[in-house]
N, C-alpha and C positions, 0 to 999 in steps of 0.2 A: 864698195858701191856699186862699180860695174857688174859685179857677181851677184848681188843683191836685186838689181834692177833685172838684170837677166832671170833669176830665179822669182821673180815678182810677174814676169811676163808668161813664164811658161807653169806656174802654178796657180797666178790667179789670187780669186778668194780664199783658194784651202792654204794659204799662205800666212802666217802671222810672223811679222818682224819683230826682234826686241833688241836694245840697248843692253850689252852683257852686262852691266852693272846693274840697270834695272830687271834682268833677268835673275840674278844671283840674290836680289833683297825681295821679288815679289812672291809672296806664296803661292801654289800651284792652284790653278782654275778647278772649282769643284765639278767642272763637264769636259767632256770631249769637245774639242775648236771642231772636229770631223771625224764623222764616224765612216770607216771605210773597213770593211771586213777584210782580214789578212789572209793570205792565201794558205799559211799555216796556222789551221784553227786551232791549235792549242793555245795561243795567246789572244786570241779573238781580233785583236786591232793592232794596227801599225801606225808608228808616230814616226817620221822622219826628222833629224834634226842637222843643220847646216851651221857650224861655226865657224866664224871668220876672225881668230885672233889669235895672239900668241900661244905658245904651247903652255904655259903656264896657266894661263886665263882659260884655256883649254880643257886641262885638267879639271879646274875648278867645275867648270859648265858639265863635266861629264859625271863627277861625283853628286851634282845636285840632280841631275836628270836620273840617273840610274840607279842611285841610292836614297831617294827620299820619294816623295808621294806624287810626283810628278807624272798624271797619266797611270795608274795602277792598274797591272794586268794587261798591259799591252806591249807589243814589241816597239822597242824603241833605238833604232837603227842612227847612229851618231858618222857624219861626214865632219871633218874638219880641213883647213886649210890656212896656216901661219905665215905664208909669204917667208918661211924660213927655211934654212938648209937642215932638215932633219934625218939624223941617220939612225940606222937599226939600234945601235949602241944607245943613241940618246933615247930613243924611244921606249927601250927595256930600261933604262936607268932611272924613268921619272917612276916617282912612288904609286901614280895613282895609275897613270897610263900605263905602267909596265905589267898592270895585271888587267886590263882592262878587255872588254868583250862589245861584240858587235858596234866596234869603232875601228873607222879607217881615217889616216888621215894621207893626204895628197902632199907631195914636195916634188917641188922641179928641180931636180937635181941628178946629174950622171947616176949609173946605177954604181959603176964601179967607184964611185965616190962614197957612195952609201954604207957599203959595206956589204952590198948583194953580190951574188956569184958572177964572175969574171963573163961566162959563158951569156949573160944576158945583158952585155954592153948594148947601149945606144948608139955607139959610133957617133957620127957628125952630127945627127938628129937628136943627140943627147938633151941639147937646152929647150928643146922645144917638147920635149916628153914629160909626163908625169909616173912617177912612182908612187902607186898606191900601197902603204904599210898597213899591217893588219896585225894586231896582238893576239896568239891564241894562248889561251890562261892553261890549257891544261895539255898542250903538243907536246911538248919535249918531256916525257916520262913522267908525266904529270907535272909539270912545271910549265911557266909562261915561255914563250918565244915568240918572236917577230917574225911575220913573213912576210913577203910579196905578194898580194892580193892580186894585182895587175898592173897591166901598164897602158897608159891612156895618152894617146895622141889627138891633137885636135884636128887633123886632118883624118885618121883613121878610126879615132875612137878607142874602145878598148881593144889591146892586141892579142890578149890570151883568152878571152869570152868567158871567163871563171867567174862563179858567182862571187858576186863581191862580200856579201852577208851569210857564208854558209852556216850551218847549224854546229857549232862547236861543242854541243856538248852530247853527242852522239857516243863518244869514247873519252872517258879521263885519262887513260893510260895509265892507270896503276895509282892516280891520285890520291892521298890518305887524306878522309875527311874526319872530323870531330864530329860526332853524334852526342847530344848533352841530354839526358834523361835519368829517371828515377825507377826503382824496383816498383812494377805498377802490372803485376800478372790478371788476366792471362794475356797482355798485350806486351809488356816490355820486361826483361828480366836479366838479371846477371849476378855474378858472384864476385865478390873484392877479397883479396887476399893481398895485405901488405901495401894498401893504396893501388893494388892492380887490378884494374875490371876485367872480368873474363865475360864476355857475351855467352849468355844460355844458348840450346838451340830447340828452345821448344816454346817460345813466346810467337806470337802472331806479329810484331812489327818486329822482331830479332829474324823470323823467317823472312819477310818482305823485305827487308833491307838486305838481306844475305841473296836473294835473288834479284834485287835491283843492281847491287855491286857486282854480281856476274855478268847482266846483261849491259852495264854501263861502262866495265872494266875499271873499278876503283876500289880502295880499301878502307877501312875506317876502324876508329877505335872509340869506345864509351868513355866520357866523361860524366861526373856528377856535377850538378851547379854546388856553389861553394856554401849557401846558405842553407841545402837541404829542403828546397820549398818548389812547389810546381811555379808559383809566381805570382804574386799581386801587385795592382797597382799602386804606386805611391805615390802620395799629394801633389808631388814634381812631374807627374806624369811617366815616369819610368817604371818599369818592372823589376822584380827580384827573381830569382829562383830560375828554371829552366825557361822561362818566357826572355826575363833578362839578359841572360848568357848568349842567348841568340841575337836579343837585339843589340847588346854592346859586340857583337862579332866575336865572343870568346869561345864559342863554337859555330859549325855552319849550319847545322841543323838540329833539330830535336825527334825524338820519336813520339808517342802519341801525347797530344795537347788537345780539351775542348776547345774549338772553333768559336771564339767568340767577336763581338762586333768590336771591344775596346783592346783586345789583342792584337786584331786584322789592323790597327789603326799602328801599330808598333813593330809588327813582323809581318811576312810574306807567310801565307800557308798552302799547303799541298788540298788538293781536293780531298772531301772526305770519304771514310770510307767504312765507318761503322756509326749508326747511330746509338748515343749513348745516355740514358734517360737517368734522373736523381732518382732514389725511392730510401725506404727505411725498413731496417729490422728490426724485430721485436719478439719477445720470449712467445715460445708455442702455447697455443692453448692449453691453459691447466684445467685438469676437473674442477667443478664448483663445490664450495662446501658442503659434503652429504649431510650436515646437521638440517640443512634446509629443504632437503630431498623430496620431504612429505607435502610440501606447498609448492614445489616447483612444478607438478603436473599443470597447474592451472594460474594463469594469468591473475594479475592483482585485482582487475573488474570482473574475474570471473569468481574471483573468493568473496567479493564485496557483493555479488549477486546472489551467490549461493547461501551467505551467512544472513544477509536479510530475509531472504526466502525462509530460513529455519525461525530465525525471530519471529517473524510477522504470521506464519503459518499456524502457531502453535495458539495464540489468542484466537485467530482467526476461527480457528477450529473447536475454540472453546465457543464462541460466540454463534456457530452452528450448532452445536450440540444442543446450548441453552436453550435456542428459540424453537429446536426441530424437535425436541424431547418432552417439552412443557406438558402436552397433554398426555405423556406417559410417564410423567416423573415420578409417579410412587411407585410404577411397576420396573421402571429402568433411569436410574438416576444419571443425569448428564456428569462426566468428568470434572474434577475441579481444574483451574488454570495451571497449577502445576501438574497434574497427570496429563493434561492436553500435550504440556509439552516432552512430556515423557513418552507419550504415545507417536510424536511426532518425531522424535529424535530414534525412537527404536525404528519405525516405520524408513528412516531415510537410510538406516543402516541393514536394511533387509531382513529385519528381526518381526516375527510373528507378533501380528495386534489383532486384539479384538476392537472390531468398528461397531458402533451402537446400530441395531437392526432396523435402521430409518433409509431411506433411498436417497434422500438428500444429504446424508451422511456417506453413505457407500461411493455415489456419486463422487465426492470431496476426496474420499480417500484413494480411489482407482486414480484421479487425476494427477494426487499427490505422488503415490508409489510409483506409476511409470514415470513420470518426471524424475525423482529421487533416481530409480533402478538405473536410468538412461546416465544420468550425473555421474553416479557412483561408479557404476561399469567403466563408463571413459576413465574414471580419474585412475580406477586401480590399471587399465591397459596402461596408461602413461606413468605412472609410478611404476609397473613391471619394465617398461623399457627405460626409463631415467635409473633405476635399479642398475639395470644389466648393461645400457651403455650411458655412463654418468654424462652427465651434460658440461661441456667444454665452456671457459669463458670465451666471451667473443674475441674477434680478431681486429688490429686497427688496418685500414687499407687506403684511407686517405689522409691528408693533413688536416682535414677539417676534424675527422676522428681522432686524431692525435693529438689538436690543440684543444679538444673539447674532454679528453679522457684524463687521468689522475698519472700519466708516464711523465716523466723529463725526457728530453732530446738532446743530441749533441752531435758533433763534427768531427773527424778527422783534423788536425791541425796542420795543414802541410800548406797553407796559403793559395790553395788550387782554385779554379773556376766555379767548384761548388757553392763555396763559401762566398766567393765574389757576387755570383748570382743572387743569392738571397739577400745580401748586405746590400745591393746596389737596386733591388726590384723595390718598385711603389706599389704592389700590392698589399692590401692590409694584412692578407692573411699570410705571406710570406714575410712581413716585417714582424708580426709577431710571431714568428716560427725563429726567426734570425736573433730577436731579441731575448729568445728560452733559450739560445744555442749555449749548452756548457761541453766544451771540447774535450775529447778524450787521446791520451797518448800516440796508441800507436794501433794497427789495424787488428791484431788480434785481443788486443784487452779492448777494445771499443766491442768485437762482437761478443766477447765473453760478458762484459758487462750489459751488453743487452739481453743475452741467454739467461741470465740467472737474476735479473731485478726489474724493475718496471722503467726501463730504460730504451729509446728509439735511437738507432745509431742511422743517422741519415749520410748517403754516401751513393756514388753511381750504380748503378744494377750489375753490370756485367762484372765487376770488379768486386761487388759484394759476393753476387751468386758463385764466382770462383772459387773467394775463397771459404765459402759455406760448404761447398762441394768437397772441397780438398781436408780442410780441416775440422770441420763441425757437420757431418754427416755418419752416421753408425756403420756399421759392416753389412747391415740390412738393406742401406740405402735411405734409411730416415734423418731427414733433417732436423738438427737440434732447436733452430730457429723460422720463426715466420717472418718471408719477406712480402711486401705490400704489393696489392696489386696495381694500387694508382701510380703513376708516375706522372712526373714534374719536370720542367727545364729540357727536354730533348735536346743534345748538341751532337754534332757531327766532331769526331776525333780524327784528326788529322796530325800532320808535321808541321813546326813552325822552321820558318829558314829566314835568313837574312836579309833585310829589307833590301828590296830592289834585287832579290835574286836572281841571277840569269838561267840557271838551269832548274828551276822549279817547272817551269813545261816538261822536260827530259822525265822527271821525278813523276808528274801528273801523268804523264802518256802509260809509265810501267804501274802505277797503281791503277790505272784504269784499267790495265789488262790482266792485273790479279782479280780484281773485281769482276769482271766478265766472265772469266774462267772458272768463278767459285770458289777459287782456293782460299781468299782468306775467310769466307763463312764457315769454309771446311777445317781450317785448322783452328778456328775458335772453340766450334762446338766439338770436335776432337779432343782439346786441350781441357775443355771445362767437364767432360763425362770420362777422363781417362783416369782409369782405377788405380794405376800404378803411380799417381800426385796424391792420391790420398793420404793422411796422416792421422791415425788414429790415436785417441790417446791412449798412454800404457796401460792405464788400468781399465780400459773399456772392454765389459762382457757383455755379450748379446744373451739375454733370457728367453727361451720360447717357450711360451705357456702350450700344454697339451691337455686335451679333454676338457671336461666341462669344469669352470671355474666354481666353487663356492663362493655364495657370498659371505664377506666379512662383516666384522664390525664397524667398519668405515661406511659400508653401504648403509646399515640398518640404526646407525646412530640415532638420527632422527627419532625414529621410534621410542628408543630409552630414552630420549629426552623427553618427547611425549609424555611416557609413562610416568616417568620423574615427576612433572609439572602435573599430571592427574593425580599422583599419591600426595602430591602437596597440598593440591589444592584439596583433597578428599580429608586430608589431616587438618586444616584450618577450618573446612566445615564441621568435622567432628568436635573440633575444640569450641567453634561457636554453638553446636547445640549442646554439648556439654556444659556450657557457661549457662546459657538461656534456661536449661532443667534445673539446675542445681540452684538459680534464681527464683524459680517459680516455687521450687520445693521449701523453700528458706522462707518465701514470703518476701523479699528484698524487692 
């Protein structure tokens, strides 16, 4: 009580008092009770906890403060006093406090009785001094060790003048970490032989981890999640896969994961080092059916206008001739309706036509001929271009276009964030995409399916483009698939760490240095464009066309279709005329 009253006098409104039992059963506040920027800007804010309880209760409070959501993202420093005799051995033997950090326990005992070096004996003043014991989690060759942080006297204060809460995570002294991940080129990659995972040397996250390990002096091993998934949220709120392994502390941290809000509720995440959006891949544009090449130069509305012009101009010309030639009918009879149509069709295709020697007819003919000349010339030019460079099918670049198309779509079934983002979205378009998902088993099978059929493979952009560059690009550098230009759900990639991870700021500092140096972007660019990683199909051959290429039957099949249709119509007309003539002769 005296200590609490003293603290209240010193800190005033900045102090919040809790009963221990109430503290352990109360959820963390959703806000900072006091905002004071910490001197070490890596963790932004500082929260100090003073615990007055038994050592067992102190351990419970420590676990609650450091390993749950109390003041996430802050530097939390704990000072405890138990009024008990606390020795180094007892503190080290505690399963929670023996691996503690940013934690100091004050004990009023002679140093020679606490297991501390005899040279630091307190002599006759020992009963009036306090030993401040602190656990260093990685000081003993990577293992925990309890140290004497300082000595404190009521009359002289701190006797050594050391920093009471030093940064314990600048040197891990060879500690071995467990990093959980899956193969996700170009970010994380490894080889697995007889259940032994060997990290590769040429992926972005592998390079980052190697440099951080050298700077912070630790070693590491790769492990895989037991279910082979990245991790999705279950109905009970826990996670599977990589995220679940970090959440349950089966691993110390992960490599690349998509940082999302629901994941950050369960694990701590480093700063992001790469923005990764979701996109999709489809088959490359293919040449359209050449049977329709004759009608492709004009749009449907243009063909409608052209056809209406031909149909209407015949009767119009017939009427013009009938009324303008009436005075000269005996000398120059006007054409019949059928002949008027034939004249109009002949003039349309630049055939010589004898117009009636009347000024109005000539004006009509000149206007019509000029119009048809321009139209047919443009058509011929467009047809030449169409036959020379065949028109390709349209590409899909947005989800709206994908949903309106006749394509199906799917996703790789790894329980990753792309699936969860589509599943949890409230946007109608994304809900429709999620309802139409058809999972595919593996990355190469998904891409192959997208290449060879009307199927869109939805996944992360860099992940997709890297695999296409490695496995689905020809020797001449031509991609075998089309990657949409539209992006959705851009998220940052980072590393997941245990809840309440004490050394996240140390990793953040190193990741920030790698970002500022430009190494991460350089590693990524070099990997994607590395020709030595390319895996060509065994039977892939490259045929280079030389010289002028002649038009083949496939280019001109439309002409022969038109010829066949014309011959068929002429045969039908011949049959009809023959039948009519026969009936007239027989008098039927």
